[in-house]
C-alpha positions as CSV (number, residue, x, y, z in Angstrom):
1,M,-5.4,-12.0,20.0
2,K,-8.2,-14.3,21.0
3,E,-11.3,-14.7,19.0
4,E,-13.6,-13.4,21.7
5,S,-15.5,-10.2,20.9
6,L,-13.9,-7.1,22.3
7,S,-15.1,-3.5,22.4
8,V,-12.1,-1.1,22.2
9,V,-11.9,2.7,22.6
10,L,-8.9,4.4,20.8
11,T,-7.8,8.0,21.4
12,G,-5.3,9.9,19.4
13,V,-6.8,8.7,16.1
14,N,-5.6,11.8,14.3
15,G,-2.0,11.1,15.1
16,F,0.7,9.2,13.4
17,L,0.4,6.1,15.6
18,G,-3.4,6.3,16.1
19,S,-4.1,6.4,12.4
20,R,-2.2,3.1,11.9
21,L,-3.9,1.5,14.9
22,V,-7.3,2.3,13.4
23,R,-6.4,0.4,10.2
24,A,-5.0,-2.5,12.1
25,L,-7.9,-2.8,14.5
26,N,-10.4,-2.7,11.7
27,F,-8.9,-5.8,10.2
28,I,-9.6,-7.8,13.4
29,P,-13.1,-9.3,13.2
30,S,-13.5,-9.7,16.9
31,V,-12.9,-6.0,17.7
32,T,-15.6,-3.4,17.7
33,L,-13.8,-0.1,17.5
34,T,-14.9,3.3,18.9
35,A,-12.5,6.0,17.6
36,V,-12.3,9.3,19.5
37,V,-11.4,12.4,17.5
38,R,-11.0,16.1,18.3
39,R,-11.7,17.1,14.7
40,R,-13.5,15.5,11.9
41,V,-11.5,13.1,9.8
42,E,-12.2,10.3,7.3
43,I,-11.9,7.3,9.5
44,Q,-13.5,3.9,9.1
45,A,-14.6,2.7,12.5
46,A,-17.7,1.1,14.0
47,N,-18.3,4.3,16.1
48,L,-16.7,7.7,15.7
49,I,-17.2,10.1,18.6
50,K,-15.9,13.7,18.8
51,V,-14.7,15.3,22.0
52,Q,-13.8,18.9,22.5
53,G,-10.5,18.2,24.3
54,I,-8.7,15.9,26.6
55,D,-8.2,17.3,30.1
56,A,-9.5,17.0,33.6
57,S,-13.0,18.3,32.7
58,T,-13.7,15.9,29.7
59,D,-16.9,13.9,30.1
60,W,-16.2,10.4,28.7
61,S,-19.5,8.7,29.8
62,I,-20.9,8.3,26.3
63,V,-17.6,7.0,24.9
64,L,-17.0,4.4,27.7
65,A,-20.4,2.8,27.9
66,D,-20.1,-1.0,27.5
67,Q,-16.4,-0.8,26.6
68,Q,-13.8,-3.3,27.6
69,V,-10.5,-1.8,26.6
70,V,-9.1,1.7,26.2
71,I,-6.0,2.4,24.2
72,H,-4.9,5.9,25.1
73,A,-2.6,7.2,22.4
74,A,-3.6,10.9,22.5
75,A,-1.1,13.2,24.1
76,R,0.6,16.5,23.9
77,A,3.7,15.3,22.1
78,H,7.3,16.4,22.6
79,V,7.6,19.9,21.1
80,M,11.2,21.0,20.0
81,K,10.4,24.7,19.9
82,D,7.7,25.3,22.5
83,E,6.3,28.9,22.4
84,L,3.9,28.5,25.3
85,A,4.6,30.6,28.4
86,D,4.4,27.5,30.7
87,P,5.0,24.3,28.7
88,P,5.2,22.0,31.8
89,A,1.7,23.1,32.8
90,E,0.3,22.3,29.4
91,Y,2.0,18.9,29.3
92,R,0.6,18.2,32.7
93,R,-2.9,19.4,31.8
94,I,-3.2,17.0,28.9
95,N,-0.8,14.2,29.5
96,V,-1.4,13.8,33.3
97,D,-4.7,15.3,34.2
98,G,-6.4,14.3,30.9
99,T,-5.1,10.8,31.1
100,L,-6.0,10.2,34.7
101,N,-9.5,11.7,34.2
102,L,-10.1,9.3,31.4
103,A,-8.7,6.3,33.3
104,R,-10.8,7.0,36.4
105,Q,-13.9,7.2,34.4
106,A,-13.0,4.1,32.6
107,A,-12.5,2.2,35.9
108,A,-15.9,3.5,37.1
109,A,-17.5,2.4,33.9
110,G,-16.2,-1.2,34.3
111,V,-13.5,-1.0,31.6
112,K,-11.2,-4.1,32.1
113,R,-7.9,-2.8,30.6
114,F,-6.3,0.6,30.0
115,I,-3.3,0.7,27.6
116,F,-1.3,3.8,28.0
117,I,1.2,4.8,25.3
118,S,4.0,6.5,27.2
119,S,7.5,7.3,26.1
120,I,11.1,6.0,26.6
121,K,11.8,9.5,27.8
122,V,10.4,8.3,31.2
123,N,13.6,6.2,31.4
124,G,15.8,9.0,30.4
125,E,17.6,10.6,27.5
126,Q,20.7,8.5,27.0
127,T,22.3,5.1,27.8
128,P,25.9,4.1,28.1
129,L,26.9,2.1,25.1
130,G,25.8,-1.5,25.5
131,Q,23.7,-0.8,28.6
132,P,20.1,-0.5,27.4
133,F,17.2,0.7,29.4
134,T,14.9,-2.0,30.7
135,A,11.3,-1.8,31.6
136,D,12.0,-2.1,35.3
137,D,14.7,0.6,35.6
138,T,14.1,3.5,37.9
139,P,12.6,6.3,35.8
140,A,14.7,9.4,35.3
141,P,12.9,11.7,32.9
142,E,14.6,15.0,32.2
143,D,12.3,17.2,30.2
144,A,8.7,18.4,30.7
145,Y,7.3,15.8,28.3
146,G,9.0,12.9,29.9
147,I,8.1,14.1,33.4
148,S,4.4,14.4,32.4
149,K,4.4,10.8,31.0
150,W,6.0,9.5,34.2
151,E,3.5,11.4,36.4
152,A,0.7,9.9,34.4
153,E,2.2,6.4,34.7
154,Q,2.4,6.8,38.5
155,G,-1.3,7.9,38.7
156,L,-2.4,4.9,36.5
157,Q,-0.5,2.4,38.6
158,Q,-2.1,3.8,41.8
159,L,-5.5,3.6,40.1
160,A,-4.8,-0.1,39.2
161,S,-4.0,-0.8,42.8
162,E,-7.2,0.7,44.0
163,T,-9.7,-0.6,41.4
164,A,-10.3,-3.6,39.2
165,I,-8.9,-2.0,36.0
166,E,-5.8,-3.4,34.5
167,V,-3.1,-1.0,33.3
168,V,-0.6,-1.7,30.6
169,I,2.1,0.9,29.9
170,I,4.2,0.9,26.7
171,R,7.2,3.1,26.3
172,P,8.4,3.4,22.7
173,P,11.6,5.1,21.5
174,L,11.6,7.0,18.2
175,V,8.7,5.7,16.1
176,Y,9.1,5.7,12.3
177,G,7.1,4.8,9.3
178,P,5.3,6.2,6.2
179,G,4.4,9.9,6.9
180,V,6.6,10.2,10.0
181,K,7.3,13.8,11.1
182,G,9.7,15.5,13.5
183,N,13.4,14.7,13.6
184,F,13.2,11.6,11.5
185,A,11.4,13.6,8.7
186,S,14.1,16.3,8.9
187,M,16.7,13.6,8.5
188,I,14.9,12.2,5.4
189,K,14.8,15.6,3.8
190,L,18.5,16.1,4.2
191,M,19.2,12.7,2.7
192,A,16.9,13.3,-0.2
193,K,18.8,16.5,-1.1
194,G,22.0,14.5,-1.4
195,L,23.9,16.9,0.8
196,P,27.1,15.6,2.5
197,L,26.6,15.1,6.3
198,P,29.4,15.0,8.8
199,L,28.1,11.8,10.5
200,G,30.2,9.1,8.9
201,A,32.3,8.5,12.1
202,I,29.4,8.1,14.6
203,H,29.4,4.7,16.1
204,N,26.8,5.1,18.8
205,Q,23.8,2.7,19.2
206,R,20.2,3.8,19.1
207,S,16.9,1.8,19.3
208,L,14.0,2.7,17.1
209,V,10.6,1.1,16.6
210,A,8.8,0.8,13.2
211,V,5.1,1.9,13.6
212,D,4.0,-1.5,12.4
213,N,6.0,-3.2,15.2
214,L,4.6,-0.9,17.8
215,V,1.0,-1.4,16.6
216,D,1.6,-5.2,16.8
217,L,2.8,-4.9,20.4
218,I,-0.2,-2.8,21.4
219,I,-2.6,-5.3,19.8
220,T,-0.9,-8.1,21.6
221,C,-1.5,-6.3,24.9
222,I,-5.2,-5.8,24.3
223,D,-6.1,-9.2,25.8
224,H,-2.9,-11.0,26.7
225,P,-3.3,-12.2,30.4
226,A,0.4,-11.6,31.2
227,A,0.3,-7.9,30.1
228,A,-1.9,-6.9,33.0
229,N,-0.3,-4.2,35.2
230,Q,3.0,-4.4,33.4
231,V,5.4,-1.9,31.8
232,F,6.9,-2.8,28.4
233,L,9.6,-1.1,26.2
234,A,9.0,-1.3,22.5
235,G,11.6,-1.6,19.8
236,D,12.7,-3.3,16.6
237,G,15.1,-5.6,18.4
238,Q,18.0,-4.2,16.3
239,D,20.1,-1.2,17.3
240,L,21.8,1.1,14.7
241,S,24.5,3.8,14.9
242,T,23.5,7.1,13.4
243,N,26.0,6.3,10.6
244,E,24.3,2.9,9.9
245,L,20.8,4.4,10.1
246,L,21.6,7.1,7.5
247,R,23.0,4.5,5.2
248,E,19.9,2.3,5.6
249,V,17.7,5.3,5.0
250,A,19.6,6.2,1.8
251,L,19.4,2.6,0.6
252,A,15.6,2.6,1.2
253,M,15.3,5.9,-0.7
254,G,17.5,4.7,-3.5
255,K,19.9,7.6,-2.9
256,P,23.6,7.8,-2.2
257,A,24.8,8.2,1.4
258,R,27.3,11.0,1.5
259,L,28.7,10.8,5.0
260,L,31.9,12.6,6.0
261,P,33.9,11.0,8.9
262,V,34.1,14.0,11.3
263,P,35.0,13.1,14.9
264,S,32.0,13.2,17.3
265,S,34.0,15.4,19.8
266,L,34.3,18.1,17.1
267,L,30.6,17.8,16.2
268,M,29.6,18.1,19.9
269,L,31.8,21.2,20.4
270,G,30.4,22.9,17.3
271,A,26.8,22.1,18.3
272,T,27.4,23.4,21.8
273,L,28.8,26.7,20.5
274,L,25.7,27.0,18.3
275,G,23.3,26.3,21.1
276,K,22.4,22.9,19.6
277,R,23.8,20.6,22.2
278,A,20.5,18.7,22.8
279,V,20.2,18.0,19.0
280,A,23.8,16.8,18.9
281,Q,23.2,14.4,21.8
282,R,20.4,12.7,20.0
283,L,22.6,12.3,16.9
284,L,25.8,11.3,18.7
285,G,24.7,9.7,21.9
286,S,23.3,6.2,22.5
287,L,19.8,5.3,23.6
288,Q,19.2,1.5,23.6
289,V,16.1,-0.3,24.9
290,D,15.8,-3.9,26.0
291,I,12.6,-5.5,24.8
292,S,13.2,-8.9,26.4
293,K,10.4,-8.4,28.9
294,A,7.8,-8.3,26.1
295,R,9.5,-11.3,24.5
296,D,9.5,-13.3,27.7
297,L,6.1,-12.4,29.2
298,L,4.1,-12.1,26.0
299,G,6.0,-14.3,23.5
300,W,6.2,-11.2,21.3
301,E,8.6,-10.6,18.5
302,P,8.8,-7.6,16.2
303,P,7.2,-8.8,13.0
304,I,9.3,-6.7,10.7
305,S,13.0,-5.8,10.6
306,V,14.5,-2.3,10.6
307,K,15.3,-2.8,6.9
308,E,11.7,-3.7,6.1
309,G,10.4,-0.8,8.3
310,L,12.5,1.7,6.4
311,R,11.6,0.2,3.1
312,R,7.9,0.7,3.9
313,C,8.6,4.4,4.6
314,F,9.5,4.9,1.0
315,E,7.7,2.1,-0.9
316,L,5.0,4.4,-2.3
317,Q,7.2,7.3,-3.4
318,N,9.7,4.8,-5.0
319,K,7.0,3.2,-7.2
């Protein structure tokens, strides 16, 4: 980042990514941070403003006054077991209507840049081995969450074409780091128990992004001239098979990796019979991302390796 003073609004402060962004932004002397929360939390920021919710009716006028950059990390995240009667409508209410309401008000308030944290699910769910998604691929979202992110992206790009605001879209794959939840946390729990897992013969390739790498990319995009009105994919720059990932996790935890070499075809068959085909696809299939656009346009490189990112997941509990 440049040394010029910048006023930055951050949403999603309560989340896994947002909480790391707050810490990183607070270490940048040139940034004056306004953190937006929906519930009270212990956060160190120049300004802390509470909003009731993020949807089409939210009034952002107090938050956006005299601001230059908005980083919108708040969202209704992907929910594995959604119990709502109409999940797509709820995704759209928050991720589309809420995002575009904030962006329109930001443009009207004179905000220069709007950074939107989207998802690789906009690109799709799987890639053929060795054929990674790129930032300029035709989107092909499959589930309600991915569709809502794509609809928000389209609205933001339209807004950028009609107003002076610059839009930056970042699509991360699975994000991991200390305190991670979801599927990655479930995998960690299984490895910690030392149970044998039938994944020793899985030779797919999957891209991940350490939360510290994602934070670094977002901060790079705050004021980089070449980031304006671009879409970037985030990643560690190193893909791993499920087999390799589990072994690296076990190594970082200081635990043995007990992996049984069961053929992926048998695992997929069993998962399908149990109604877990979608889970099996994430474990057995490939999803690779090409981060060369961020490298070429921004001169960005992931500051830490996968091995270091995994080590940081467990450094406190191993001490």
